[in-house]
N, CA, C and O atoms as a printed pandas DataFrame, in Angstrom:
     atom_number atom_name residue_name chain_id  residue_number  x_coord  y_coord  z_coord
0              1         N          MET        A               1   39.323  -70.735  -71.423
1              2        CA          MET        A               1   39.456  -69.397  -71.976
2              3         C          MET        A               1   38.695  -69.339  -73.297
3              4         O          MET        A               1   38.982  -70.102  -74.220
4              5         N          ALA        A               2   37.745  -68.451  -73.380
5              6        CA          ALA        A               2   36.998  -68.251  -74.620
6              7         C          ALA        A               2   37.803  -67.334  -75.534
7              8         O          ALA        A               2   38.368  -66.333  -75.093
8              9         N          LEU        A               3   37.845  -67.687  -76.789
9             10        CA          LEU        A               3   38.598  -66.882  -77.745
10            11         C          LEU        A               3   37.743  -65.723  -78.242
11            12         O          LEU        A               3   36.575  -65.903  -78.587
12            13         N          ASP        A               4   38.331  -64.543  -78.276
13            14        CA          ASP        A               4   37.666  -63.364  -78.820
14            15         C          ASP        A               4   38.223  -63.146  -80.223
15            16         O          ASP        A               4   39.318  -62.611  -80.393
16            17         N          TYR        A               5   37.461  -63.564  -81.213
17            18        CA          TYR        A               5   37.938  -63.498  -82.594
18            19         C          TYR        A               5   38.073  -62.068  -83.101
19            20         O          TYR        A               5   38.824  -61.819  -84.045
20            21         N          ASN        A               6   37.355  -61.122  -82.487
21            22        CA          ASN        A               6   37.531  -59.718  -82.872
22            23         C          ASN        A               6   38.937  -59.245  -82.508
23            24         O          ASN        A               6   39.609  -58.594  -83.307
24            25         N          ILE        A               7   39.372  -59.581  -81.294
25            26        CA          ILE        A               7   40.700  -59.171  -80.840
26            27         C          ILE        A               7   41.779  -59.906  -81.621
27            28         O          ILE        A               7   42.778  -59.308  -82.021
28            29         N          ILE        A               8   41.582  -61.193  -81.838
29            30        CA          ILE        A               8   42.541  -61.974  -82.631
30            31         C          ILE        A               8   42.677  -61.366  -84.024
31            32         O          ILE        A               8   43.787  -61.208  -84.531
32            33         N          GLY        A               9   41.564  -61.031  -84.630
33            34        CA          GLY        A               9   41.580  -60.419  -85.956
34            35         C          GLY        A               9   42.303  -59.084  -85.967
35            36         O          GLY        A               9   43.065  -58.793  -86.889
36            37         N          GLU        A              10   42.066  -58.267  -84.938
37            38        CA          GLU        A              10   42.741  -56.967  -84.849
38            39         C          GLU        A              10   44.257  -57.148  -84.738
39            40         O          GLU        A              10   45.025  -56.429  -85.376
40            41         N          ARG        A              11   44.673  -58.111  -83.925
41            42        CA          ARG        A              11   46.107  -58.354  -83.752
42            43         C          ARG        A              11   46.744  -58.863  -85.042
43            44         O          ARG        A              11   47.852  -58.459  -85.393
44            45         N          LEU        A              12   46.044  -59.746  -85.744
45            46        CA          LEU        A              12   46.563  -60.247  -87.021
46            47         C          LEU        A              12   46.663  -59.111  -88.042
47            48         O          LEU        A              12   47.645  -59.012  -88.778
48            49         N          LYS        A              13   45.656  -58.274  -88.076
49            50        CA          LYS        A              13   45.672  -57.143  -89.001
50            51         C          LYS        A              13   46.839  -56.203  -88.698
51            52         O          LYS        A              13   47.550  -55.770  -89.604
52            53         N          LYS        A              14   47.024  -55.896  -87.420
53            54        CA          LYS        A              14   48.118  -55.005  -87.023
54            55         C          LYS        A              14   49.462  -55.627  -87.397
55            56         O          LYS        A              14   50.350  -54.934  -87.895
56            57         N          ALA        A              15   49.614  -56.928  -87.159
57            58        CA          ALA        A              15   50.870  -57.618  -87.495
58            59         C          ALA        A              15   51.113  -57.582  -89.003
59            60         O          ALA        A              15   52.244  -57.392  -89.451
60            61         N          ARG        A              16   50.056  -57.764  -89.775
61            62        CA          ARG        A              16   50.185  -57.703  -91.244
62            63         C          ARG        A              16   50.602  -56.307  -91.670
63            64         O          ARG        A              16   51.498  -56.150  -92.500
64            65         N          GLN        A              17   49.958  -55.292  -91.106
65            66        CA          GLN        A              17   50.291  -53.912  -91.451
66            67         C          GLN        A              17   51.711  -53.555  -91.024
67            68         O          GLN        A              17   52.403  -52.816  -91.724
68            69         N          ASN        A              18   52.147  -54.076  -89.882
69            70        CA          ASN        A              18   53.517  -53.819  -89.423
70            71         C          ASN        A              18   54.552  -54.407  -90.378
71            72         O          ASN        A              18   55.687  -53.935  -90.441
72            73         N          LYS        A              19   54.159  -55.428  -91.112
73            74        CA          LYS        A              19   55.031  -56.035  -92.126
74            75         C          LYS        A              19   54.857  -55.350  -93.486
75            76         O          LYS        A              19   55.421  -55.789  -94.487
76            77         N          ASN        A              20   54.069  -54.270  -93.508
77            78        CA          ASN        A              20   53.765  -53.551  -94.755
78            79         C          ASN        A              20   53.251  -54.495  -95.832
79            80         O          ASN        A              20   53.646  -54.417  -96.995
80            81         N          MET        A              21   52.365  -55.387  -95.416
81            82        CA          MET        A              21   51.810  -56.380  -96.324
82            83         C          MET        A              21   50.327  -56.086  -96.536
83            84         O          MET        A              21   49.601  -55.793  -95.587
84            85         N          THR        A              22   49.896  -56.165  -97.766
85            86        CA          THR        A              22   48.480  -55.968  -98.067
86            87         C          THR        A              22   47.719  -57.259  -97.779
87            88         O          THR        A              22   48.308  -58.335  -97.669
88            89         N          GLN        A              23   46.405  -57.128  -97.660
89            90        CA          GLN        A              23   45.579  -58.326  -97.517
90            91         C          GLN        A              23   45.757  -59.231  -98.731
91            92         O          GLN        A              23   45.797  -60.454  -98.602
92            93         N          GLU        A              24   45.859  -58.633  -99.887
93            94        CA          GLU        A              24   46.015  -59.410 -101.118
94            95         C          GLU        A              24   47.292  -60.244 -101.089
95            96         O          GLU        A              24   47.282  -61.420 -101.451
96            97         N          ALA        A              25   48.395  -59.624 -100.653
97            98        CA          ALA        A              25   49.681  -60.329 -100.617
98            99         C          ALA        A              25   49.649  -61.473  -99.602
99           100         O          ALA        A              25   50.114  -62.574  -99.897
100          101         N          LEU        A              26   49.103  -61.221  -98.410
101          102        CA          LEU        A              26   49.037  -62.269  -97.396
102          103         C          LEU        A              26   48.090  -63.386  -97.832
103          104         O          LEU        A              26   48.395  -64.568  -97.670
104          105         N          ALA        A              27   46.956  -63.008  -98.377
105          106        CA          ALA        A              27   45.994  -64.014  -98.841
106          107         C          ALA        A              27   46.619  -64.916  -99.902
107          108         O          ALA        A              27   46.398  -66.127  -99.906
108          109         N          GLU        A              28   47.390  -64.324 -100.789
109          110        CA          GLU        A              28   48.040  -65.110 -101.840
110          111         C          GLU        A              28   49.046  -66.094 -101.244
111          112         O          GLU        A              28   49.104  -67.254 -101.653
112          113         N          LYS        A              29   49.837  -65.626 -100.279
113          114        CA          LYS        A              29   50.833  -66.512  -99.649
114          115         C          LYS        A              29   50.172  -67.646  -98.882
115          116         O          LYS        A              29   50.738  -68.734  -98.767
116          117         N          LEU        A              30   48.979  -67.400  -98.357
117          118        CA          LEU        A              30   48.263  -68.402  -97.575
118          119         C          LEU        A              30   47.299  -69.228  -98.422
119          120         O          LEU        A              30   46.673  -70.164  -97.925
120          121         N          ASP        A              31   47.181  -68.879  -99.704
121          122        CA          ASP        A              31   46.232  -69.527 -100.602
122          123         C          ASP        A              31   44.800  -69.404 -100.066
123          124         O          ASP        A              31   44.046  -70.375 -100.000
124          125         N          LEU        A              32   44.457  -68.157  -99.683
125          126        CA          LEU        A              32   43.125  -67.820  -99.186
126          127         C          LEU        A              32   42.516  -66.758 -100.077
127          128         O          LEU        A              32   43.218  -66.084 -100.831
128          129         N          SER        A              33   41.216  -66.616  -99.985
129          130        CA          SER        A              33   40.599  -65.485 -100.672
130          131         C          SER        A              33   40.789  -64.236  -99.810
131          132         O          SER        A              33   40.879  -64.324  -98.585
132          133         N          VAL        A              34   40.850  -63.093 -100.451
133          134        CA          VAL        A              34   40.976  -61.831  -99.725
134          135         C          VAL        A              34   39.743  -61.623  -98.845
135          136         O          VAL        A              34   39.846  -61.100  -97.735
136          137         N          ALA        A              35   38.586  -62.033  -99.342
137          138        CA          ALA        A              35   37.349  -61.874  -98.576
138          139         C          ALA        A              35   37.414  -62.662  -97.266
139          140         O          ALA        A              35   36.994  -62.164  -96.221
140          141         N          TYR        A              36   37.937  -63.884  -97.318
141          142        CA          TYR        A              36   38.050  -64.705  -96.106
142          143         C          TYR        A              36   39.047  -64.087  -95.125
143          144         O          TYR        A              36   38.779  -64.021  -93.926
144          145         N          LEU        A              37   40.190  -63.637  -95.632
145          146        CA          LEU        A              37   41.180  -62.982  -94.778
146          147         C          LEU        A              37   40.582  -61.737  -94.136
147          148         O          LEU        A              37   40.818  -61.472  -92.958
148          149         N          SER        A              38   39.829  -60.991  -94.884
149          150        CA          SER        A              38   39.179  -59.792  -94.361
150          151         C          SER        A              38   38.214  -60.157  -93.236
151          152         O          SER        A              38   38.151  -59.459  -92.223
152          153         N          ARG        A              39   37.466  -61.240  -93.405
153          154        CA          ARG        A              39   36.541  -61.677  -92.351
154          155         C          ARG        A              39   37.305  -62.118  -91.098
155          156         O          ARG        A              39   36.851  -61.874  -89.980
156          157         N          ILE        A              40   38.460  -62.767  -91.278
157          158        CA          ILE        A              40   39.282  -63.148  -90.130
158          159         C          ILE        A              40   39.728  -61.896  -89.380
159          160         O          ILE        A              40   39.627  -61.831  -88.155
160          161         N          GLU        A              41   40.220  -60.904  -90.119
161          162        CA          GLU        A              41   40.704  -59.671  -89.493
162          163         C          GLU        A              41   39.589  -58.883  -88.813
163          164         O          GLU        A              41   39.843  -58.161  -87.849
164          165         N          ARG        A              42   38.373  -59.013  -89.298
165          166        CA          ARG        A              42   37.230  -58.338  -88.667
166          167         C          ARG        A              42   36.643  -59.152  -87.524
167          168         O          ARG        A              42   35.805  -58.656  -86.771
168          169         N          GLY        A              43   37.084  -60.408  -87.392
169          170        CA          GLY        A              43   36.588  -61.268  -86.322
170          171         C          GLY        A              43   35.272  -61.926  -86.615
171          172         O          GLY        A              43   34.628  -62.453  -85.707
172          173         N          THR        A              44   34.850  -61.911  -87.872
173          174        CA          THR        A              44   33.564  -62.533  -88.221
174          175         C          THR        A              44   33.726  -63.961  -88.725
175          176         O          THR        A              44   32.733  -64.656  -88.940
176          177         N          SER        A              45   34.959  -64.405  -88.915
177          178        CA          SER        A              45   35.240  -65.799  -89.279
178          179         C          SER        A              45   36.287  -66.360  -88.330
179          180         O          SER        A              45   37.238  -65.678  -87.947
180          181         N          GLN        A              46   36.093  -67.593  -87.967
181          182        CA          GLN        A              46   37.065  -68.269  -87.123
182          183         C          GLN        A              46   38.129  -68.899  -88.015
183          184         O          GLN        A              46   37.886  -69.174  -89.190
184          185         N          LEU        A              47   39.305  -69.122  -87.445
185          186        CA          LEU        A              47   40.354  -69.771  -88.204
186          187         C          LEU        A              47   40.869  -70.963  -87.422
187          188         O          LEU        A              47   40.815  -70.985  -86.193
188          189         N          SER        A              48   41.363  -71.946  -88.138
189          190        CA          SER        A              48   41.894  -73.147  -87.495
190          191         C          SER        A              48   43.257  -72.844  -86.891
191          192         O          SER        A              48   43.901  -71.855  -87.240
192          193         N          LEU        A              49   43.684  -73.711  -85.982
193          194        CA          LEU        A              49   45.014  -73.545  -85.391
194          195         C          LEU        A              49   46.096  -73.706  -86.451
195          196         O          LEU        A              49   47.134  -73.048  -86.388
196          197         N          LYS        A              50   45.854  -74.577  -87.421
197          198        CA          LYS        A              50   46.817  -74.762  -88.516
198          199         C          LYS        A              50   46.962  -73.458  -89.303
199          200         O          LYS        A              50   48.074  -73.039  -89.625
200          201         N          ARG        A              51   45.850  -72.834  -89.604
201          202        CA          ARG        A              51   45.871  -71.569  -90.354
202          203         C          ARG        A              51   46.510  -70.473  -89.509
203          204         O          ARG        A              51   47.287  -69.669  -90.024
204          205         N          LEU        A              52   46.191  -70.433  -88.226
205          206        CA          LEU        A              52   46.805  -69.450  -87.326
206          207         C          LEU        A              52   48.319  -69.630  -87.306
207          208         O          LEU        A              52   49.064  -68.652  -87.356
208          209         N          ASP        A              53   48.768  -70.867  -87.233
209          210        CA          ASP        A              53   50.198  -71.160  -87.226
210          211         C          ASP        A              53   50.853  -70.646  -88.510
211          212         O          ASP        A              53   51.929  -70.050  -88.461
212          213         N          GLN        A              54   50.216  -70.871  -89.645
213          214        CA          GLN        A              54   50.752  -70.396  -90.928
214          215         C          GLN        A              54   50.841  -68.875  -90.949
215          216         O          GLN        A              54   51.841  -68.310  -91.392
216          217         N          MET        A              55   49.795  -68.220  -90.470
217          218        CA          MET        A              55   49.775  -66.758  -90.477
218          219         C          MET        A              55   50.865  -66.202  -89.558
219          220         O          MET        A              55   51.574  -65.265  -89.924
220          221         N          CYS        A              56   50.994  -66.781  -88.372
221          222        CA          CYS        A              56   52.002  -66.305  -87.425
222          223         C          CYS        A              56   53.405  -66.493  -87.988
223          224         O          CYS        A              56   54.270  -65.637  -87.805
224          225         N          GLU        A              57   53.630  -67.600  -88.666
225          226        CA          GLU        A              57   54.948  -67.842  -89.254
226          227         C          GLU        A              57   55.250  -66.810  -90.335
227          228         O          GLU        A              57   56.350  -66.261  -90.378
228          229         N          LEU        A              58   54.288  -66.546  -91.202
229          230        CA          LEU        A              58   54.498  -65.560  -92.271
230          231         C          LEU        A              58   54.667  -64.140  -91.729
231          232         O          LEU        A              58   55.422  -63.340  -92.281
232          233         N          LEU        A              59   53.953  -63.841  -90.642
233          234        CA          LEU        A              59   54.004  -62.490  -90.082
234          235         C          LEU        A              59   55.086  -62.352  -89.008
235          236         O          LEU        A              59   55.298  -61.267  -88.467
236          237         N          ASP        A              60   55.757  -63.444  -88.709
237          238        CA          ASP        A              60   56.853  -63.469  -87.735
238          239         C          ASP        A              60   56.408  -62.957  -86.367
239          240         O          ASP        A              60   57.050  -62.092  -85.772
240          241         N          ILE        A              61   55.295  -63.510  -85.883
241          242        CA          ILE        A              61   54.773  -63.177  -84.557
242          243         C          ILE        A              61   54.434  -64.470  -83.829
243          244         O          ILE        A              61   54.271  -65.519  -84.451
244          245         N          SER        A              62   54.330  -64.388  -82.519
245          246        CA          SER        A              62   54.028  -65.589  -81.742
246          247         C          SER        A              62   52.522  -65.813  -81.647
247          248         O          SER        A              62   51.730  -64.871  -81.647
248          249         N          LYS        A              63   52.157  -67.078  -81.566
249          250        CA          LYS        A              63   50.749  -67.415  -81.361
250          251         C          LYS        A              63   50.282  -66.914  -79.998
251          252         O          LYS        A              63   49.120  -66.545  -79.828
252          253         N          GLY        A              64   51.198  -66.903  -79.028
253          254        CA          GLY        A              64   50.853  -66.389  -77.702
254          255         C          GLY        A              64   50.400  -64.947  -77.758
255          256         O          GLY        A              64   49.443  -64.562  -77.086
256          257         N          TYR        A              65   51.086  -64.149  -78.558
257          258        CA          TYR        A              65   50.685  -62.748  -78.691
258          259         C          TYR        A              65   49.310  -62.647  -79.348
259          260         O          TYR        A              65   48.456  -61.894  -78.882
260          261         N          ILE        A              66   49.092  -63.396  -80.419
261          262        CA          ILE        A              66   47.818  -63.319  -81.131
262          263         C          ILE        A              66   46.669  -63.777  -80.240
263          264         O          ILE        A              66   45.613  -63.145  -80.222
264          265         N          LEU        A              67   46.857  -64.860  -79.505
265          266        CA          LEU        A              67   45.782  -65.416  -78.690
266          267         C          LEU        A              67   45.607  -64.713  -77.353
267          268         O          LEU        A              67   44.480  -64.563  -76.881
268          269         N          GLU        A              68   46.690  -64.282  -76.741
269          270        CA          GLU        A              68   46.607  -63.731  -75.396
270          271         C          GLU        A              68   47.086  -62.292  -75.270
271          272         O          GLU        A              68   46.919  -61.673  -74.220
272          273         N          GLY        A              69   47.680  -61.757  -76.329
273          274        CA          GLY        A              69   48.164  -60.381  -76.277
274          275         C          GLY        A              69   49.513  -60.238  -75.612
275          276         O          GLY        A              69   49.967  -59.124  -75.353
276          277         N          VAL        A              70   50.167  -61.375  -75.329
277          278        CA          VAL        A              70   51.452  -61.344  -74.646
278          279         C          VAL        A              70   52.412  -62.252  -75.382
279          280         O          VAL        A              70   52.074  -63.382  -75.736
280          281         N          SER        A              71   53.582  -61.759  -75.602
281          282        CA          SER        A              71   54.633  -62.561  -76.214
282          283         C          SER        A              71   55.590  -63.028  -75.139
283          284         O          SER        A              71   55.894  -62.281  -74.209
284          285         N          THR        A              72   56.065  -64.247  -75.254
285          286        CA          THR        A              72   57.028  -64.748  -74.271
286          287         C          THR        A              72   58.326  -63.959  -74.344
287          288         O          THR        A              72   59.143  -64.036  -73.426
288          289         N          ASN        A              73   58.531  -63.201  -75.418
289          290        CA          ASN        A              73   59.723  -62.365  -75.554
290          291         C          ASN        A              73   59.545  -60.999  -74.902
291          292         O          ASN        A              73   60.498  -60.227  -74.804
292          293         N          SER        A              74   58.340  -60.702  -74.460
293          294        CA          SER        A              74   58.039  -59.401  -73.874
294          295         C          SER        A              74   58.595  -59.294  -72.454
295          296         O          SER        A              74   58.589  -60.268  -71.702
296          297         N          LYS        A              75   59.072  -58.108  -72.098
297          298        CA          LYS        A              75   59.550  -57.875  -70.728
298          299         C          LYS        A              75   58.406  -57.972  -69.724
299          300         O          LYS        A              75   58.647  -58.216  -68.541
300          301         N          ASN        A              76   57.169  -57.787  -70.174
301          302        CA          ASN        A              76   56.008  -57.829  -69.288
302          303         C          ASN        A              76   55.364  -59.209  -69.212
303          304         O          ASN        A              76   54.309  -59.370  -68.599
304          305         N          TYR        A              77   55.990  -60.194  -69.826
305          306        CA          TYR        A              77   55.428  -61.536  -69.854
306          307         C          TYR        A              77   55.178  -62.051  -68.435
307          308         O          TYR        A              77   56.104  -62.137  -67.629
308          309         N          LEU        A              78   53.948  -62.385  -68.142
309          310        CA          LEU        A              78   53.474  -62.935  -66.867
310          311         C          LEU        A              78   53.582  -61.971  -65.684
311          312         O          LEU        A              78   53.394  -62.397  -64.544
312          313         N          ASN        A              79   53.874  -60.701  -65.911
313          314        CA          ASN        A              79   53.944  -59.755  -64.793
314          315         C          ASN        A              79   52.633  -59.691  -64.015
315          316         O          ASN        A              79   52.635  -59.736  -62.785
316          317         N          LYS        A              80   51.528  -59.586  -64.724
317          318        CA          LYS        A              80   50.230  -59.498  -64.062
318          319         C          LYS        A              80   49.936  -60.784  -63.296
319          320         O          LYS        A              80   49.430  -60.743  -62.175
320          321         N          GLU        A              81   50.254  -61.919  -63.903
321          322        CA          GLU        A              81   49.997  -63.195  -63.252
322          323         C          GLU        A              81   50.806  -63.329  -61.957
323          324         O          GLU        A              81   50.288  -63.790  -60.940
324          325         N          PHE        A              82   52.090  -62.921  -62.003
325          326        CA          PHE        A              82   52.903  -62.956  -60.788
326          327         C          PHE        A              82   52.364  -61.993  -59.744
327          328         O          PHE        A              82   52.319  -62.319  -58.558
328          329         N          SER        A              83   51.962  -60.831  -60.171
329          330        CA          SER        A              83   51.415  -59.843  -59.244
330          331         C          SER        A              83   50.147  -60.379  -58.581
331          332         O          SER        A              83   49.982  -60.252  -57.368
332          333         N          ASP        A              84   49.258  -60.973  -59.364
333          334        CA          ASP        A              84   48.026  -61.548  -58.818
334          335         C          ASP        A              84   48.340  -62.682  -57.842
335          336         O          ASP        A              84   47.729  -62.792  -56.779
336          337         N          LEU        A              85   49.305  -63.522  -58.222
337          338        CA          LEU        A              85   49.699  -64.640  -57.363
338          339         C          LEU        A              85   50.207  -64.134  -56.013
339          340         O          LEU        A              85   49.819  -64.645  -54.963
340          341         N          LEU        A              86   51.069  -63.137  -56.052
341          342        CA          LEU        A              86   51.636  -62.602  -54.805
342          343         C          LEU        A              86   50.598  -61.862  -53.971
343          344         O          LEU        A              86   50.659  -61.887  -52.742
344          345         N          SER        A              87   49.656  -61.211  -54.621
345          346        CA          SER        A              87   48.648  -60.471  -53.858
346          347         C          SER        A              87   47.733  -61.416  -53.084
347          348         O          SER        A              87   47.140  -61.019  -52.081
348          349         N          ASN        A              88   47.615  -62.662  -53.542
349          350        CA          ASN        A              88   46.782  -63.648  -52.852
350          351         C          ASN        A              88   47.588  -64.570  -51.936
351          352         O          ASN        A              88   47.042  -65.503  -51.347
352          353         N          CYS        A              89   48.869  -64.306  -51.824
353          354        CA          CYS        A              89   49.775  -65.169  -51.065
354          355         C          CYS        A              89   49.929  -64.644  -49.632
355          356         O          CYS        A              89   50.047  -63.437  -49.422
356          357         N          PRO        A              90   49.927  -65.545  -48.657
357          358        CA          PRO        A              90   50.180  -65.085  -47.278
358          359         C          PRO        A              90   51.596  -64.503  -47.156
359          360         O          PRO        A              90   52.537  -65.015  -47.763
360          361         N          GLN        A              91   51.736  -63.458  -46.388
361          362        CA          GLN        A              91   53.009  -62.757  -46.218
362          363         C          GLN        A              91   54.145  -63.698  -45.813
363          364         O          GLN        A              91   55.278  -63.532  -46.263
364          365         N          GLU        A              92   53.849  -64.670  -44.978
365          366        CA          GLU        A              92   54.904  -65.557  -44.482
366          367         C          GLU        A              92   55.507  -66.441  -45.576
367          368         O          GLU        A              92   56.546  -67.062  -45.357
368          369         N          LYS        A              93   54.872  -66.507  -46.751
369          370        CA          LYS        A              93   55.415  -67.318  -47.851
370          371         C          LYS        A              93   56.242  -66.492  -48.846
371          372         O          LYS        A              93   56.872  -67.056  -49.740
372          373         N          TYR        A              94   56.245  -65.172  -48.697
373          374        CA          TYR        A              94   57.005  -64.300  -49.604
374          375         C          TYR        A              94   58.479  -64.688  -49.675
375          376         O          TYR        A              94   59.041  -64.805  -50.764
376          377         N          LYS        A              95   59.104  -64.886  -48.511
377          378        CA          LYS        A              95   60.538  -65.192  -48.469
378          379         C          LYS        A              95   60.829  -66.511  -49.191
379          380         O          LYS        A              95   61.817  -66.614  -49.918
380          381         N          LEU        A              96   59.985  -67.503  -48.995
381          382        CA          LEU        A              96   60.161  -68.794  -49.662
382          383         C          LEU        A              96   60.065  -68.630  -51.180
383          384         O          LEU        A              96   60.892  -69.168  -51.918
384          385         N          ILE        A              97   59.072  -67.898  -51.638
385          386        CA          ILE        A              97   58.901  -67.670  -53.074
386          387         C          ILE        A              97   60.103  -66.910  -53.631
387          388         O          ILE        A              97   60.617  -67.241  -54.699
388          389         N          TYR        A              98   60.539  -65.897  -52.903
389          390        CA          TYR        A              98   61.708  -65.126  -53.329
390          391         C          TYR        A              98   62.933  -66.019  -53.458
391          392         O          TYR        A              98   63.643  -65.951  -54.462
392          393         N          ASN        A              99   63.192  -66.857  -52.455
393          394        CA          ASN        A              99   64.368  -67.727  -52.467
394          395         C          ASN        A              99   64.316  -68.728  -53.623
395          396         O          ASN        A              99   65.332  -68.992  -54.265
396          397         N          ILE        A             100   63.141  -69.278  -53.884
397          398        CA          ILE        A             100   62.994  -70.214  -55.003
398          399         C          ILE        A             100   63.244  -69.500  -56.327
399          400         O          ILE        A             100   63.975  -70.002  -57.181
400          401         N          ALA        A             101   62.639  -68.334  -56.495
401          402        CA          ALA        A             101   62.832  -67.575  -57.733
402          403         C          ALA        A             101   64.287  -67.185  -57.909
403          404         O          ALA        A             101   64.808  -67.240  -59.023
404          405         N          LYS        A             102   64.950  -66.795  -56.837
405          406        CA          LYS        A             102   66.362  -66.402  -56.918
406          407         C          LYS        A             102   67.232  -67.564  -57.383
407          408         O          LYS        A             102   68.132  -67.367  -58.199
408          409         N          VAL        A             103   66.984  -68.763  -56.882
409          410        CA          VAL        A             103   67.748  -69.949  -57.307
410          411         C          VAL        A             103   67.549  -70.188  -58.805
411          412         O          VAL        A             103   68.502  -70.475  -59.529
412          413         N          ILE        A             104   66.321  -70.068  -59.251
413          414        CA          ILE        A             104   66.034  -70.299  -60.677
414          415         C          ILE        A             104   66.685  -69.237  -61.556
415          416         O          ILE        A             104   67.278  -69.564  -62.584
416          417         N          VAL        A             105   66.580  -67.987  -61.167
417          418        CA          VAL        A             105   67.138  -66.883  -61.961
418          419         C          VAL        A             105   68.655  -66.908  -61.980
419          420         O          VAL        A             105   69.269  -66.589  -62.998
420          421         N          ASP        A             106   69.260  -67.280  -60.872
421          422        CA          ASP        A             106   70.726  -67.272  -60.767
422          423         C          ASP        A             106   71.399  -68.468  -61.427
423          424         O          ASP        A             106   72.627  -68.520  -61.487
424          425         N          GLU        A             107   70.626  -69.429  -61.922
425          426        CA          GLU        A             107   71.234  -70.616  -62.560
426          427         C          GLU        A             107   72.024  -70.248  -63.783
427          428         O          GLU        A             107   72.596  -71.122  -64.434
């Protein structure tokens, strides 16, 4: 999976704004320059996983959401993946998949 830093930057910016935090305030907490944070949010600078982890912790968001646009806490988590899986599955295996999923969900 290739990372789209423009999308990652947009998501980080939105998360920062949702916390009513300025770039200056976040940059200070992360010990970054405002210019560097701005480049991250615009997608013109890459960030390390360590830095991403710090930002997600401060903004109280999951790395999964920032990287993939989906949070494991979301009701839609993996819906598309399950739909794609089932659409490529032979009909005769539907009942087996259903029974396995039911056992797991009912635990």
